[in-house]
N, C-alpha and C positions, 0 to 999 in steps of 0.2 A: 490331469495335473488340479484342476478345479479341486475335485471331488476329492483329491487325497489330502487336500489341505482342507477340506471343512470334515473329515474324517469318514466320508461318506464310502470309499471304495475300500472294500474289506477284503485283505490280501495285499494291499499295494504299500512296499516300503519308500518311502521319499526319503527319507533325511535321518540318518541314524540317530538325533540325539528326539526326535519324535517316536521312532520305535524300530525296534528290529525283531527278529521270528527269535532270537535267543531270548532276549527280552522277554517276548511275552510270553514266551514257554515256560523262564521262572516265574512268573507272576502268574502266572496261571494256576501254576502248581503250588506254588505257596499261600493263593488264595484256595483253592481246594482244600489244603493241609488247616484254615483257618473259618472256613465255611462260611467266605465271604462271598459275592459275586465275581468280581475280578479285583486284580492286584496291578501295582505302578511299583519297579524295581528303581531305587536310585544305588547315586556313588559311595554311598555312605549312609549310616543310621540317622548322622545330621542333616543329611542332602535330604532323607525322608522326613522325619522331624519340620522342619524347618516350612518347608514349601504348604505341608499341610496349615499350620497354624497362621502362613501370611493367606492360604486361600481362606481359611474359616473366620479371619480379624480382619476388619480395617480400622483406620484413624477412630479412636473415639471410644474402641471395643476393650473389654474385659475378659484375662482369663481366669478360673478358679484350680490352681494347679498343688499336687502334692508337694510338700517342703522337701520330701528326702527321694529325688529324681538323681539321674546322671546328673555331674557338674558341666556335662556342656549345654546341657538343656536346658538347666538354670540358668548359667550363663547368659544365655540366649532370650531365656525370658525376666529375668532380671535387669540386664544392663545391655541391651542391642533392642528389643522390641518398643521401651521407654519412647528411641528414638521416632519411630513412628505412631507415638500417641496409643502405643498399644499396654495397657497396665494387667501387670499381673499380682495377684493374692496368693501366698504361699500358705498351707496349711495342714494340718493332721488329719491325712487322707482315710483314716480309721476310725473317725470319728463323724459320721454323717451329718449331725446337727449342724457342729461346726463348718463342714463345708457349705452344706445348705445357707448358713447365716452368712456367709462369705458372696453370696451371689448378688448380684444386682442387677437392676433396667440393663447396663450394659454386657452382661457378663455373655460370652458366646462360645465358652469351651471350658470342658472340665477334664484333664489332664491327669492322668497317674500314671505308674506302674504297675502289671501285674502284682511282682515281688520286686517292692523299693532297692536300688539300687544307693547306699551298698548295705542297710539299715535291716534289709530283707524282711521292711513290713508287708502287709499282705490286702490289697486291696478289695473292698466288699465291692466288685464288678455290677455285681444286681441289683444292691443297695443305691451304688451310684446310677446304675440305669436308671433307676426310676425316680430320681432328682432331676437327671438330665433330661426326659421326658417332661416331668412337672414342668418345669421351668425353658422347655424349648431350645434346650442345648446340647449340642453335639458331645458325646462321651471319648475322647481319642484315650487310647490305653498300649502304653508301651511294653510288648510280651518278650523283651530280648531275654530275659533271665530262666523263663519258663515254657519254653517251644513244647508243644504238645501235651505238655502238663497241666495247663492250662486253655481253652480257648476261649477267651473275651469276648466275641462276636456273639460266641452263641449264649454268653450271657447278657448280651445286651449292648455289649460297647458299641458305635456305630464307625470308628475307625479302629485299624490295629495295627502298631508300628513295628518294625522289628531290625534292629542292626545285624543284618546276615554275617559282619564280621565274624562274630561269635559262634554261639551254637550251632545255629543252621549250617554255616559254610563248614567249620569244626577242624580247620587245620590251621587257622591263624597265617593266613600264606596270602586274603583278598578280602580287600573291604567294600562293604556291600549294604543298602538299604532298602525296605519296603513297605511300601504304605496298603491294606487292605479292604477295602469298602466296597462302597457299591457302583455300579457302574456308572453311575449319572455321574459320584464324587469324582471317581478315577478320569473321566471324561474333560471333568473341569480342571483336575489339575495337568493334563494334557495340552488342555487347548491353544491353540498356535498366537492369540490373541490374548489371553489373558488368564492363561494357567500358570501357578506358579511352580512346576517342578518344570513346565516346557522354557518360561522364559528365564528364570534363577540357573538352569542349565546342567543341574545337578545329574547328569544322565549316567548310567552305571556303561562302562563297556561292556562290548558282546561276546569277548573272550572269556571274561570274569563273570558274564552272569551263563555260557556254559559251564564252568568251571562248577559254581555254587548248585547247578542244578542237579549236575553229578554226587557231589556230594551229600544234595539231600537225601538221595535214595536210603541213606545208611543215618539220617537221624533218627530213626524211632530205635533203632540198636543202641546208639550212642547214649541216647539220654535215657536210657532203662541204666546201662553201665555206671551212665553219671550219678544217676539217682540213689542207686545202692549205693554206690562208695560212697557219696555224700553221707545218707543215712548212717551208712557202718561208722565213719568217723565223727560223726554229730555225735551218737549214741557213748560211745568211746571216751571224747573229749568231757564231755558233758560228763559221766561218770568219775570221769578223774578230776574233778570238779573246777573248770574250764569253765569262763563265762562265755557259754556257746550259744548262741543265735542261728536255729534251723527250722524253716518251718514242718518240716516231719516229727519235730521236739514235743511232747507235750505241752511242755513247756513255754515253748513261744504260744506268746496270747493270741496270736491267730492262727491257731492250729486247728481248733475247728472248723474255723471258714474257709481255710484253706484244702481241710478233707472234703467240704461240701462241694468245692469247685470245680477240683481237681479230677482229670481223666487216672484213676487210677493205676493204669497199665502202665505211667510213665515216670510215679513216683512224685517224690515231693522238691524235683531238679537237684542243681548239681553244686550250688551255691550255698556258701557258709562262710559266717563269722566266730573267732574267738577274739578276745581282747587279752593280749599281754601284757597288761600295766604300764605301760609305758611305749613311746614310741622307741625308745634308744632300746628297749627289750624288744620290740615288733622289730625293729632292724637286726639286729642281731640274730632275731631266729631266723630270719625269711634269707638273710646271708648263709647260715648255718644250711637251711634245708637245699639252698639251691648246690651248695659245695658235695652234699652228702646227695646228689639228684633225685630229690622228691620232686621236684618243678622247677620253676623258675621266678627270680621277682619279674612281674611285668603286670602291666595296668588292664592288659585284656583276659578276655575269659571266652571258656567253651572250646579251649583248646583238648590235645589227647593227654597233656600232659597238665599236672596240676600246677594251676598258675596261683600269686599270691603278692598281696600289694597291702599298704597300709591308705587305707584313700583316702583317710584326713588330708595326708599331706604329697596326694598324685589325684587321683580319676573325682575327690571333690575337695580337691584345696581352691576351686573358684567360688567355694560357698564359704563367707566370711568366718573367722573362728569363735566370735560369739553366737552366731547361727549354728555353727558344728558343734556347739556347747550344748543349745536351748533343744535339739534334735538328738541328743546322745550318741554324736557321733565319736568317741573318746579319742585321741592319741593313740594308745596302743591299739586301736583295731584292726585285724587283722580278717582281710576280702579274701576265701580260699575260692576258684574255680578248680573244683574237685574232678580230676581225670581219669585215664579209663585203666586204669589199675588193674592186672590180673589177680594180681594177690594183694588186696586191701589191708590184710590182716599186716602182711610184712610191711606194710606202707605205714601201718597206725604205728607199727613198732620204733622203726625208726626217727619217726615223727618226737614218739615219747621221749626218746632219747635225747633227741638236738632239745627236744621243752624241757629236759633235767637240766641238761649242760647248762645252758643261759638262765635257768634259775625260774622259767614261766612256770615250773612245776618244780614241786618242791620233793626234797628228797625221799620223802617219806610216801612217795607213791610206788609201789613195788612193779616191777617190770615180769610181766609173766613170760615167760620161754616159751 
């Protein structure tokens, strides 16, 4: 029992909050996917993010983070960690000179998302890795939006995080998270005496782990279809004159960067945004698209049905309005997680009909039969 508590009895399972076979198998599979030594699964995406930052930082430390990140992560860094005297500077992660200028002698972590939520900004992971090594920092990358499409660890990230709730599970019926990293760091998270994952208790249920592992086996097929469908719609929407953001479009300011980082087989991902002009128009359009069975008005992503939401009043509502405005998050922005529709051309035609009906597209756009 002593050896098991100390982590020296390989294959012995003492207590399910420490580890279970199902959780370890899922962690091994996700580590193999991301190219890290090992991984630790958690009960949610935030249950993966928060222990990592607490493990890496202590009172008096500093974090440099992308300003466009998931609202829950933003709230944790902006409102919660200051209680422990851990401060965060939020920057435009696409500007490496701005990132470096924000680093202080107390900085311990660079934090970003491969593709940011919800503005779809692309982080230069190689460039950030160079900065992290130069200043002896840990580069932590949330890769939830781009599993398989981007491999942050292979580009220099020290730690890769996912919300397993999204694309990796793919069926919107399970909540989970994972931290992929070195054996040394994962052991620190799991340490019974001072490990943040162990002591904060965000343990994944074993049945959930086995369910996600089952769904992981089809991720490569699903990501190809998500990417294909999203690219199709993004090109059509842009041609129709909609303000469309998608990393696969040449108009995206970081298109060349994403192309240089991506695993081409899996495309540019399943996330895109359009601007409907106002929150009223956005809500009207989303309600009509849901009524037409084009998808669901929901704040998750990675489902086999298309999901859409207005992040300014939902997933990014934790970010103050003035900061939303500064970063370019407009009221009318609609974030789409494009589903696995078999006939994406039909989906596009019905979506365009909805856009015409609510006035997001003007009547001079001709529908093609």
